[in-house]
All heavy atoms as an XYZ file, in Angstrom:
819
protein
N       0.806     -1.208      0.002
C      -0.002     -0.001     -0.003
C       0.848      1.269      0.005
O       0.315      2.335     -0.215
C      -1.017      0.007      1.146
C      -0.329     -0.002      2.494
C      -2.034     -1.077      1.013
C      -1.251      0.210      3.665
N       2.137      1.142      0.235
C       3.027      2.298      0.196
C       3.717      2.453     -1.144
O       4.605      3.276     -1.296
C       4.087      2.200      1.288
C       3.555      2.129      2.688
C       4.261      1.458      3.672
C       2.363      2.732      3.056
C       3.794      1.383      4.965
C       1.886      2.663      4.362
C       2.611      1.982      5.320
N       3.310      1.681     -2.140
C       3.905      1.731     -3.483
C       5.423      1.548     -3.396
O       6.200      2.376     -3.806
C       3.532      3.027     -4.191
C       3.661      3.037     -5.713
C       2.844      1.926     -6.359
C       3.249      4.385     -6.268
N       5.783      0.440     -2.766
C       7.183      0.073     -2.544
C       7.948      1.151     -1.792
O       9.124      1.393     -2.015
C       7.864     -0.311     -3.838
C       7.296     -1.562     -4.441
C       8.208     -2.233     -5.433
O       9.296     -1.780     -5.731
N       7.759     -3.369     -5.935
N       7.265      1.811     -0.878
C       7.889      2.814     -0.032
C       7.955      4.206     -0.627
O       8.269      5.170      0.067
N       7.621      4.319     -1.895
C       7.722      5.622     -2.569
C       6.812      6.649     -1.903
O       7.206      7.812     -1.719
C       7.397      5.496     -4.065
C       7.221      6.842     -4.722
C       8.489      4.703     -4.765
N       5.617      6.263     -1.500
C       4.683      7.218     -0.924
C       5.176      7.809      0.392
O       4.693      8.851      0.832
C       3.304      6.561     -0.713
C       2.586      6.096     -1.969
C       1.252      5.487     -1.614
C       2.419      7.229     -2.974
N       6.158      7.175      1.014
C       6.687      7.666      2.275
C       7.857      8.632      2.075
O       8.279      9.311      2.993
C       7.168      6.505      3.153
C       6.102      5.453      3.465
S       4.596      6.136      4.183
C       3.480      6.029      2.805
N       8.367      8.717      0.867
C       9.547      9.556      0.579
C       9.132     10.973      0.166
O       7.976     11.215     -0.177
C      10.368      8.930     -0.556
C      10.896      7.554     -0.220
C      11.581      6.927     -1.427
O      11.873      7.581     -2.404
N      11.817      5.635     -1.340
N      10.102     11.868      0.164
C       9.891     13.215     -0.353
C       9.614     13.100     -1.863
O      10.147     12.224     -2.530
C      11.119     14.087     -0.120
C      11.405     14.342      1.346
C      10.284     15.117      2.022
O       9.705     16.024      1.465
N       9.971     14.726      3.256
N       8.827     14.006     -2.380
C       8.408     13.947     -3.785
C       9.574     13.927     -4.753
O       9.512     13.273     -5.802
C       7.472     15.109     -4.123
N      10.680     14.591     -4.424
C      11.813     14.615     -5.365
C      12.518     13.273     -5.489
O      13.327     13.067     -6.394
C      12.808     15.727     -5.015
C      13.401     15.591     -3.617
O      13.096     14.629     -2.900
O      14.200     16.464     -3.258
N      12.213     12.340     -4.610
C      12.775     10.991     -4.707
C      11.869     10.035     -5.472
O      12.231      8.900     -5.724
C      13.041     10.433     -3.310
N      10.684     10.498     -5.850
C       9.728      9.649     -6.557
C      10.156      9.475     -8.000
O      10.851     10.334     -8.560
C       8.336     10.234     -6.483
C       7.706     10.181     -5.120
C       8.346     10.013     -3.921
C       6.321     10.308     -4.812
N       7.436     10.046     -2.891
C       6.184     10.216     -3.409
C       5.203     10.502     -5.586
C       4.958     10.306     -2.783
C       3.975     10.576     -4.949
C       3.854     10.481     -3.564
N       9.689      8.411     -8.656
C      10.180      8.105     -9.991
C       9.633      8.952    -11.136
O      10.226      8.992    -12.202
C       9.780      6.643    -10.188
C       8.607      6.433     -9.286
C       8.855      7.340     -8.114
N       8.527      9.660    -10.928
C       7.915     10.363    -12.074
C       7.454     11.767    -11.714
O       7.328     12.137    -10.555
C       6.728      9.553    -12.595
C       7.103      8.182    -13.174
C       5.865      7.356    -13.409
C       7.880      8.360    -14.456
N       7.122     12.525    -12.746
C       6.755     13.927    -12.615
C       5.485     14.151    -11.786
O       5.330     15.196    -11.170
C       6.588     14.552    -13.996
N       4.589     13.198    -11.754
C       3.335     13.370    -11.000
C       3.577     13.436     -9.498
O       2.679     13.715     -8.720
C       2.367     12.212    -11.292
C       1.838     12.144    -12.694
C       2.692     11.250    -13.599
O       3.784     10.808    -13.204
O       2.258     11.012    -14.722
N       4.795     13.166     -9.073
C       5.107     13.023     -7.655
C       4.686     14.214     -6.812
O       4.065     14.061     -5.769
C       6.596     12.741     -7.474
N       5.045     15.409     -7.232
C       4.750     16.590     -6.409
C       3.253     16.757     -6.224
O       2.794     17.082     -5.126
C       5.364     17.836     -7.035
N       2.482     16.535     -7.265
C       1.022     16.674     -7.185
C       0.448     15.627     -6.236
O      -0.368     15.963     -5.366
C       0.389     16.503     -8.581
O       0.933     17.501     -9.435
C      -1.106     16.617     -8.534
N       0.869     14.391     -6.365
C       0.342     13.311     -5.533
C       0.799     13.500     -4.080
O       0.004     13.354     -3.146
C       0.766     11.922     -6.074
C       0.332     10.817     -5.125
C       0.164     11.701     -7.450
N       2.047     13.841     -3.861
C       2.566     14.057     -2.509
C       1.800     15.177     -1.821
O       1.390     15.052     -0.656
C       4.056     14.359     -2.542
N       1.579     16.277     -2.533
C       0.840     17.389     -1.961
C      -0.588     17.013     -1.623
O      -1.117     17.414     -0.584
N      -1.220     16.252     -2.511
C      -2.577     15.809     -2.272
C      -2.629     14.931     -1.014
O      -3.472     15.142     -0.139
C      -3.134     15.037     -3.465
C      -4.570     14.596     -3.251
S      -5.097     12.988     -3.900
C      -3.813     11.874     -3.566
N      -1.724     13.964     -0.916
C      -1.718     13.082      0.245
C      -1.476     13.868      1.533
O      -2.148     13.633      2.539
C      -0.647     12.000      0.086
C      -0.928     10.931     -0.970
C       0.271     10.014     -1.122
C      -2.182     10.140     -0.644
N      -0.541     14.786      1.495
C      -0.250     15.588      2.692
C      -1.462     16.429      3.098
O      -1.739     16.602      4.295
C       0.972     16.477      2.458
C       2.254     15.659      2.358
O       2.287     14.487      2.800
O       3.241     16.195      1.815
N      -2.203     16.909      2.119
C      -3.426     17.651      2.432
C      -4.461     16.788      3.123
O      -5.121     17.231      4.075
N      -4.621     15.550      2.679
C      -5.577     14.642      3.303
C      -5.106     14.192      4.677
O      -5.922     13.985      5.580
C      -5.886     13.458      2.386
C      -6.717     13.881      1.219
C      -6.278     14.130     -0.043
C      -8.115     14.152      1.209
N      -7.327     14.526     -0.845
C      -8.464     14.555     -0.104
C      -9.109     14.096      2.171
C      -9.757     14.892     -0.457
C     -10.416     14.436      1.803
C     -10.722     14.837      0.512
N      -3.810     14.048      4.868
C      -3.272     13.752      6.201
C      -3.736     14.831      7.168
O      -4.258     14.533      8.262
C      -1.732     13.643      6.173
C      -1.145     13.669      7.576
C      -1.285     12.369      5.449
N      -3.546     16.083      6.791
C      -3.937     17.196      7.651
C      -5.457     17.255      7.839
O      -5.939     17.426      8.966
C      -3.423     18.510      7.067
N      -6.179     17.089      6.757
C      -7.651     17.188      6.817
C      -8.253     16.153      7.775
O      -9.179     16.455      8.514
C      -8.242     17.014      5.423
C      -9.737     17.090      5.386
C     -10.263     17.035      3.974
N     -11.706     17.019      3.970
C     -12.430     16.980      2.900
N     -11.858     16.985      1.707
N     -13.736     16.952      2.962
N      -7.704     14.934      7.752
C      -8.256     13.865      8.588
C      -7.537     13.731      9.922
O      -7.862     12.843     10.711
C      -8.189     12.523      7.846
C      -9.071     12.454      6.623
C      -8.693     11.659      5.552
C     -10.263     13.165      6.514
C      -9.490     11.572      4.412
C     -11.054     13.079      5.375
C     -10.669     12.286      4.331
N      -6.557     14.589     10.183
C      -5.846     14.532     11.449
C      -5.038     13.256     11.618
O      -4.863     12.781     12.752
N      -4.517     12.747     10.520
C      -3.704     11.537     10.575
C      -2.268     11.926     10.919
O      -1.864     13.078     10.768
C      -3.747     10.756      9.263
C      -5.123     10.333      8.772
C      -6.021      9.673      9.778
N      -5.608      8.352     10.185
C      -6.422      7.409     10.639
N      -7.730      7.622     10.717
N      -5.958      6.250     11.007
N      -1.480     10.971     11.329
C      -0.094     11.229     11.736
C       0.812     11.567     10.548
O       1.649     12.462     10.616
C       0.436      9.993     12.469
C       1.849     10.117     12.958
C       2.330      8.871     13.651
O       1.507      8.010     14.041
O       3.554      8.748     13.821
N       0.636     10.840      9.461
C       1.502     10.991      8.278
C       0.899     10.184      7.125
O      -0.191      9.622      7.255
C       2.938     10.543      8.583
C       2.988      9.147      9.192
O       2.190      8.279      8.843
N       3.924      8.947     10.098
N       1.617     10.106      6.022
C       1.099      9.360      4.861
C       0.932      7.878      5.158
O      -0.014      7.255      4.662
C       2.039      9.537      3.664
C       2.056     10.915      3.075
C       2.959     10.956      1.872
N       3.462     12.306      1.671
C       4.603     12.602      1.107
N       5.391     11.644      0.650
N       4.973     13.849      0.967
N       1.829      7.306      5.927
C       1.701      5.871      6.261
C       0.391      5.620      6.998
O      -0.352      4.693      6.677
C       2.881      5.413      7.099
N       0.090      6.455      7.980
C      -1.149      6.342      8.733
C      -2.345      6.481      7.803
O      -3.301      5.692      7.864
C      -1.157      7.405      9.823
C      -2.376      7.388     10.717
O      -3.140      6.408     10.701
O      -2.569      8.378     11.445
N      -2.297      7.469      6.903
C      -3.395      7.672      5.952
C      -3.585      6.464      5.048
O      -4.701      5.986      4.856
C      -3.127      8.924      5.106
C      -4.189      9.240      4.040
C      -5.497      9.679      4.706
C      -3.672     10.311      3.088
N      -2.498      5.948      4.496
C      -2.580      4.808      3.578
C      -3.142      3.563      4.257
O      -3.989      2.867      3.704
C      -1.209      4.496      2.973
S      -0.613      5.757      1.829
N      -2.666      3.270      5.443
C      -3.160      2.095      6.173
C      -4.628      2.296      6.555
O      -5.449      1.392      6.374
C      -2.293      1.804      7.422
C      -2.957      0.749      8.314
C      -0.907      1.334      7.007
N      -4.967      3.489      7.031
C      -6.357      3.760      7.409
C      -7.289      3.662      6.214
O      -8.419      3.164      6.327
C      -6.452      5.140      8.053
N      -6.827      4.125      5.050
C      -7.635      4.047      3.835
C      -7.828      2.595      3.396
O      -8.947      2.162      3.104
C      -6.982      4.851      2.713
C      -7.740      4.802      1.407
C      -8.914      5.511      1.245
C      -7.269      4.042      0.345
C      -9.631      5.454      0.057
C      -7.975      3.991     -0.856
C      -9.145      4.696     -0.989
O      -9.843      4.630     -2.172
N      -6.752      1.834      3.377
C      -6.861      0.425      2.976
C      -7.753     -0.344      3.941
O      -8.583     -1.161      3.517
C      -5.473     -0.210      2.907
N      -7.609     -0.083      5.213
C      -8.435     -0.789      6.220
C      -9.911     -0.413      6.115
O     -10.787     -1.161      6.564
C      -7.918     -0.501      7.624
C      -6.556     -1.163      7.867
C      -6.048     -0.940      9.265
N      -6.967     -1.478     10.243
C      -7.274     -0.862     11.404
N      -6.718      0.297     11.714
N      -8.119     -1.420     12.231
N     -10.206      0.744      5.538
C     -11.595      1.191      5.393
C     -12.314      0.517      4.219
O     -13.527      0.659      4.068
C     -11.635      2.711      5.222
N     -11.576     -0.208      3.400
C     -12.160     -0.890      2.242
C     -12.699     -2.243      2.693
O     -11.939     -3.096      3.129
C     -11.106     -1.107      1.150
C     -10.350      0.136      0.744
C     -11.239      1.224      0.200
O     -12.162      0.981     -0.554
N     -10.934      2.452      0.569
N     -14.009     -2.446      2.565
C     -14.577     -3.719      3.032
C     -14.226     -4.896      2.140
O     -14.400     -6.042      2.532
C     -16.085     -3.606      3.232
C     -16.833     -3.233      1.966
O     -16.227     -3.126      0.891
O     -18.059     -3.033      2.056
N     -13.683     -4.650      0.975
C     -13.330     -5.724      0.040
C     -11.871     -6.166      0.195
O     -11.442     -7.127     -0.425
C     -13.611     -5.305     -1.394
C     -12.949     -4.018     -1.803
C     -13.460     -2.759     -1.646
C     -11.668     -3.850     -2.390
N     -12.556     -1.821     -2.121
C     -11.438     -2.477     -2.580
C     -10.668     -4.743     -2.794
C     -10.283     -1.964     -3.141
C      -9.524     -4.227     -3.351
C      -9.325     -2.857     -3.530
N     -11.109     -5.467      1.028
C      -9.707     -5.830      1.231
C      -9.597     -6.732      2.452
O     -10.017     -6.364      3.551
C      -8.812     -4.587      1.408
C      -8.773     -3.781      0.105
C      -7.393     -4.976      1.845
C      -7.948     -2.518      0.164
N      -9.048     -7.920      2.247
C      -8.875     -8.876      3.341
C      -7.450     -8.918      3.886
O      -7.227     -9.335      5.011
C      -9.242    -10.294      2.860
C     -10.711    -10.420      2.509
O     -11.547     -9.818      3.207
O     -11.018    -11.129      1.536
N      -6.480     -8.510      3.074
C      -5.073     -8.589      3.461
C      -4.376     -7.300      3.013
O      -4.616     -6.813      1.918
C      -4.388     -9.795      2.798
C      -2.908     -9.833      3.099
C      -5.046    -11.098      3.231
N      -3.513     -6.793      3.869
C      -2.700     -5.636      3.536
C      -1.232     -6.065      3.631
O      -0.818     -6.635      4.640
C      -2.975     -4.457      4.487
C      -4.427     -3.996      4.343
C      -2.000     -3.320      4.250
C      -4.860     -2.967      5.358
N      -0.475     -5.802      2.587
C       0.926     -6.177      2.556
C       1.774     -4.930      2.799
O       1.636     -3.935      2.091
C       1.318     -6.818      1.198
C       2.802     -7.120      1.150
C       0.483     -8.079      0.952
N       2.603     -4.997      3.820
C       3.510     -3.909      4.155
C       4.940     -4.441      4.162
O       5.209     -5.450      4.817
C       3.206     -3.352      5.554
C       1.817     -2.768      5.776
C       1.630     -2.417      7.247
C       1.621     -1.536      4.925
N       5.810     -3.761      3.479
C       7.214     -4.145      3.532
C       7.903     -3.452      4.693
O       7.485     -2.396      5.146
N       8.945     -4.056      5.175
C       9.727     -3.460      6.250
C      11.102     -4.110      6.272
O      11.276     -5.222      5.780
C       9.035     -3.602      7.590
C       8.810     -5.053      8.018
S       7.417     -5.274      9.065
C       6.064     -5.262      7.894
N      12.051     -3.394      6.815
C      13.423     -3.882      6.860
C      13.954     -4.033      8.267
O      14.983     -4.671      8.461
C      14.339     -2.933      6.064
C      13.967     -2.877      4.585
C      14.752     -1.824      3.826
O      15.415     -0.973      4.470
O      14.712     -1.864      2.588
N      13.290     -3.424      9.257
C      13.801     -3.462     10.622
C      12.692     -3.793     11.611
O      11.501     -3.673     11.289
C      14.398     -2.097     11.026
O      13.326     -1.131     11.097
C      15.469     -1.639     10.033
N      13.097     -4.182     12.793
C      12.139     -4.447     13.863
C      11.379     -3.168     14.223
O      10.192     -3.208     14.496
C      12.860     -4.997     15.100
O      13.569     -6.184     14.723
C      11.891     -5.346     16.214
N      12.059     -2.051     14.173
C      11.419     -0.769     14.461
C      10.309     -0.491     13.463
O       9.214     -0.039     13.843
C      12.458      0.371     14.461
O      13.454      0.089     15.442
C      11.822      1.711     14.740
N      10.562     -0.770     12.189
C       9.523     -0.586     11.170
C       8.359     -1.529     11.408
O       7.199     -1.141     11.238
C      10.112     -0.786      9.779
C      11.022      0.320      9.338
C      11.699      0.036      8.005
O      11.783     -1.113      7.567
N      12.194      1.085      7.371
N       8.639     -2.757     11.806
C       7.583     -3.716     12.123
C       6.714     -3.181     13.253
O       5.481     -3.177     13.159
C       8.162     -5.077     12.492
C       7.174     -6.102     13.043
C       6.116     -6.456     12.032
C       7.911     -7.342     13.530
N       7.346     -2.705     14.313
C       6.607     -2.188     15.453
C       5.773     -0.967     15.057
O       4.609     -0.836     15.475
C       7.561     -1.842     16.592
C       8.197     -3.073     17.198
C       9.371     -2.744     18.113
O       9.950     -1.668     18.067
N       9.718     -3.707     18.959
N       6.333     -0.112     14.235
C       5.595      1.066     13.782
C       4.386      0.645     12.935
O       3.278      1.150     13.121
C       6.497      2.019     12.986
C       5.740      3.217     12.485
C       5.367      4.241     13.358
C       5.331      3.299     11.163
C       4.635      5.324     12.929
C       4.591      4.389     10.724
C       4.262      5.389     11.605
O       3.513      6.454     11.166
N       4.605     -0.284     12.003
C       3.509     -0.740     11.155
C       2.410     -1.384     11.997
O       1.214     -1.160     11.730
C       4.019     -1.719     10.099
C       4.826     -1.037      9.020
O       4.757      0.153      8.827
N       5.620     -1.804      8.308
N       2.772     -2.161     12.990
C       1.771     -2.765     13.879
C       0.980     -1.684     14.625
O      -0.240     -1.795     14.783
C       2.422     -3.727     14.863
C       2.952     -5.017     14.252
C       3.764     -5.802     15.289
C       1.833     -5.878     13.698
N       1.674     -0.632     15.057
C       1.002      0.474     15.762
C      -0.026      1.169     14.874
O      -1.040      1.673     15.371
C       2.028      1.468     16.288
N       0.239      1.197     13.568
C      -0.739      1.818     12.666
C      -2.087      1.078     12.693
O      -3.130      1.680     12.469
C      -0.197      1.844     11.232
C       0.992      2.764     10.974
C       1.512      2.594      9.558
C       0.635      4.210     11.258
N      -2.045     -0.211     12.986
C      -3.279     -0.997     13.043
C      -4.041     -0.801     14.352
O      -5.171     -1.239     14.484
C      -2.986     -2.476     12.779
C      -2.719     -2.751     11.330
C      -1.465     -2.532     10.781
C      -3.727     -3.210     10.504
C      -1.216     -2.749      9.440
C      -3.490     -3.439      9.160
C      -2.233     -3.201      8.619
N      -3.410     -0.150     15.323
C      -4.114      0.203     16.561
C      -4.957      1.449     16.361
O      -5.827      1.743     17.167
C      -3.112      0.458     17.702
C      -2.495     -0.828     18.222
O      -3.104     -1.893     18.066
O      -1.384     -0.752     18.786
N      -4.705      2.194     15.287
C      -5.463      3.397     14.989
C      -6.730      3.031     14.213
O      -6.782      2.003     13.540
C      -4.617      4.361     14.167
C      -3.368      4.818     14.897
C      -2.514      5.669     13.984
C      -1.287      6.138     14.709
N      -1.220      7.579     14.784
N      -7.708      3.875     14.293
C      -8.982      3.630     13.592
C      -8.776      3.775     12.093
O      -8.007      4.631     11.644
C     -10.029      4.609     14.071
N      -9.473      2.948     11.302
C      -9.473      3.184      9.859
C     -10.255      4.456      9.549
O     -10.927      5.012     10.427
C     -10.187      1.944      9.294
C     -11.000      1.434     10.427
C     -10.301      1.836     11.704
N     -10.160      4.916      8.312
C     -10.995      6.029      7.916
C     -12.456      5.625      8.046
O     -12.817      4.454      7.851
C     -10.720      6.435      6.462
C      -9.326      6.940      6.129
C      -9.264      7.351      4.656
C      -8.908      8.086      7.005
N     -13.304      6.583      8.373
C     -14.718      6.257      8.393
C     -15.247      6.283      6.942
O     -14.514      6.650      6.018
C     -15.494      7.207      9.321
C     -15.494      8.642      8.865
O     -15.678      8.950      7.680
N     -15.268      9.552      9.808
N     -16.461      5.902      6.756
C     -17.023      5.790      5.412
C     -16.980      7.114      4.649
O     -16.637      7.143      3.467
C     -18.462      5.277      5.506
C     -19.097      4.984      4.179
C     -20.496      4.397      4.316
O     -20.808      3.795      5.368
O     -21.274      4.536      3.356
N     -17.317      8.211      5.305
C     -17.299      9.517      4.647
C     -15.884      9.914      4.237
O     -15.665     10.440      3.141
C     -17.919     10.586      5.542
C     -19.404     10.403      5.720
O     -20.082      9.836      4.862
N     -19.916     10.879      6.835
N     -14.912      9.689      5.125
C     -13.531      9.999      4.805
C     -13.026      9.140      3.653
O     -12.390      9.633      2.728
C     -12.635      9.783      6.038
C     -12.891     10.768      7.161
C     -12.210     10.379      8.455
O     -11.967      9.164      8.692
O     -11.925     11.294      9.250
N     -13.319      7.838      3.749
C     -12.905      6.916      2.683
C     -13.441      7.351      1.338
O     -12.715      7.413      0.337
C     -13.401      5.493      3.019
C     -13.020      4.464      1.965
C     -13.888      3.227      2.025
N     -15.270      3.597      1.708
C     -16.324      2.927      2.156
N     -16.212      1.905      2.958
N     -17.539      3.319      1.820
N     -14.727      7.687      1.286
C     -15.345      8.056      0.021
C     -14.806      9.387     -0.503
O     -14.593      9.554     -1.709
C     -16.856      8.109      0.173
C     -17.477      6.741      0.421
O     -16.772      5.714      0.262
O     -18.652      6.697      0.824
N     -14.542     10.345      0.402
C     -14.002     11.628     -0.022
C     -12.591     11.462     -0.595
O     -12.261     12.030     -1.641
C     -13.969     12.596      1.154
N     -11.780     10.648      0.048
C     -10.432     10.413     -0.447
C     -10.473      9.670     -1.781
O      -9.756     10.025     -2.711
C      -9.613      9.646      0.574
C      -8.149      9.372      0.214
C      -7.414     10.644     -0.179
C      -7.458      8.673      1.370
N     -11.315      8.671     -1.886
C     -11.426      7.915     -3.141
C     -11.824      8.832     -4.294
O     -11.292      8.698     -5.406
C     -12.448      6.782     -2.976
N     -12.727      9.763     -4.035
C     -13.165     10.683     -5.090
C     -12.057     11.662     -5.475
O     -12.027     12.152     -6.608
C     -14.400     11.451     -4.631
N     -11.140     11.931     -4.563
C     -10.078     12.913     -4.821
C      -8.839     12.312     -5.472
O      -8.032     13.054     -6.038
C      -9.676     13.582     -3.510
N      -8.677     11.015     -5.403
C      -7.479     10.387     -5.968
C      -7.528     10.512     -7.489
O      -8.467     10.041     -8.112
C      -7.365      8.904     -5.543
C      -7.201      8.807     -4.026
C      -6.208      8.220     -6.258
C      -7.293      7.377     -3.484
N      -6.533     11.149     -8.064
C      -6.548     11.320     -9.522
C      -6.243     10.008    -10.228
O      -5.613      9.109     -9.667
C      -5.432     12.340     -9.759
C      -4.484     12.134     -8.627
C      -5.329     11.741     -7.446
N      -6.688      9.911    -11.465
C      -6.314      8.768    -12.300
C      -4.834      8.917    -12.607
O      -4.387      9.979    -13.048
C      -7.133      8.758    -13.582
N      -4.081      7.878    -12.346
C      -2.640      7.899    -12.570
C      -2.264      6.853    -13.594
O      -2.864      5.782    -13.628
C      -1.893      7.656    -11.267
C      -2.062      8.747    -10.206
C      -1.604      8.263     -8.838
C      -1.320      9.993    -10.619
N      -1.270      7.141    -14.415
C      -0.878      6.175    -15.448
C      -0.186      4.961    -14.845
O       0.365      5.024    -13.741
C       0.095      6.972    -16.315
C       0.660      8.016    -15.404
C      -0.461      8.361    -14.449
N      -0.231      3.863    -15.574
C       0.466      2.650    -15.138
C       1.950      2.917    -14.895
O       2.552      2.296    -14.016
C       0.308      1.527    -16.167
C      -1.079      0.915    -16.156
O      -1.819      1.124    -15.169
O      -1.407      0.209    -17.127
N       2.510      3.847    -15.642
C       3.922      4.156    -15.478
C       4.226      4.754    -14.103
O       5.364      4.765    -13.667
C       4.401      5.114    -16.568
O       3.676      6.325    -16.501
N       3.204      5.209    -13.413
C       3.362      5.695    -12.034
C       3.081      4.597    -11.037
O       3.767      4.470    -10.031
C       2.423      6.878    -11.795
C       2.596      7.515    -10.448
C       3.499      8.544    -10.276
C       1.870      7.092     -9.345
C       3.670      9.144     -9.028
C       2.033      7.683     -8.092
C       2.941      8.718     -7.942
N       2.075      3.798    -11.312
C       1.614      2.786    -10.357
C       2.358      1.469    -10.407
O       2.342      0.713     -9.450
C       0.115      2.534    -10.577
C      -0.783      3.750    -10.389
C      -2.208      3.408    -10.810
C      -0.736      4.239     -8.950
N       3.016      1.174    -11.521
C       3.682     -0.098    -11.703
C       5.203      0.076    -11.613
O       5.819      0.600    -12.539
C       3.296     -0.694    -13.066
C       3.903     -2.056    -13.283
O       4.783     -2.513    -12.570
N       3.407     -2.737    -14.316
N       5.812     -0.365    -10.514
C       7.254     -0.180    -10.354
C       8.092     -0.795    -11.490
O       9.182     -0.315    -11.759
C       7.559     -0.883     -9.028
C       6.266     -0.843     -8.282
C       5.190     -0.968     -9.346
N       7.578     -1.793    -12.153
C       8.323     -2.402    -13.273
C       8.492     -1.424    -14.432
O       9.382     -1.589    -15.261
C       7.620     -3.677    -13.743
N       7.647     -0.402    -14.484
C       7.714      0.578    -15.565
C       8.458      1.855    -15.180
O       8.571      2.767    -15.990
C       6.279      0.931    -16.029
C       5.439     -0.233    -16.518
C       4.021      0.233    -16.836
C       6.084     -0.893    -17.720
N       8.949      1.923    -13.961
C       9.670      3.125    -13.509
C      11.005      3.227    -14.230
O      11.643      2.228    -14.548
C       9.892      3.084    -12.022
C       8.639      3.192    -11.206
C       7.391      3.538    -11.646
C       8.520      2.946     -9.812
N       6.497      3.520    -10.605
C       7.170      3.145     -9.470
C       9.396      2.555     -8.828
C       6.687      3.001     -8.174
C       8.939      2.399     -7.545
C       7.584      2.641     -7.216
N      11.457      4.452    -14.447
C      12.782      4.634    -15.077
C      13.871      4.034    -14.184
O      13.792      4.079    -12.969
C      12.941      6.153    -15.150
C      11.658      6.766    -14.718
C      10.816      5.713    -14.113
N      14.866      3.488    -14.815
C      15.996      2.897    -14.107
C      16.879      4.030    -13.586
O      17.305      4.895    -14.347
C      16.777      1.990    -15.042
C      17.879      1.256    -14.322
O      18.149      1.479    -13.150
N      18.536      0.366    -15.025
N      17.147      4.009    -12.286
C      17.981      5.051    -11.703
C      19.470      4.775    -11.930
O      20.302      5.544    -11.503
C      17.700      5.183    -10.216
C      16.349      5.798     -9.962
C      16.208      6.202     -8.525
C      14.899      6.949     -8.343
N      14.800      7.553     -7.064
N      19.763      3.653    -12.601
C      21.088      3.326    -13.042
C      22.069      3.193    -11.981
O      23.188      3.138    -11.931
C-alpha cells in the first residue's frame, strides 16, 4: 500500500513527474483527517475498504515492524472520509503505479 515505499519519501525521490502533485494531495488529506502521516493515511484508507482482506507492508527493521503494527491500533478512515479520499485520488498512469515501468535510476 506504500507503493514500494515511494509514498513515504519526499516527492523529489519519486520516480515520475506526477510526484509533487500526488505528494501534496496526500499531505493535504493527512492534515484534513488529522492523521499522523502518509503511512497512517494509507493504512487507514486500505483498512476502510470492506473488500480488502489482506494488507501487505514491507519493512526492513524491527522498528519498522513495530511502527507498522501500531498503525493497526489506529482507527481506519470512516465511510465519509474513505469516500472523499477515493473521489479525490486522480487517475494515474500505469507508469506511475507499476514499479516495473519506472525509469531505471542506473
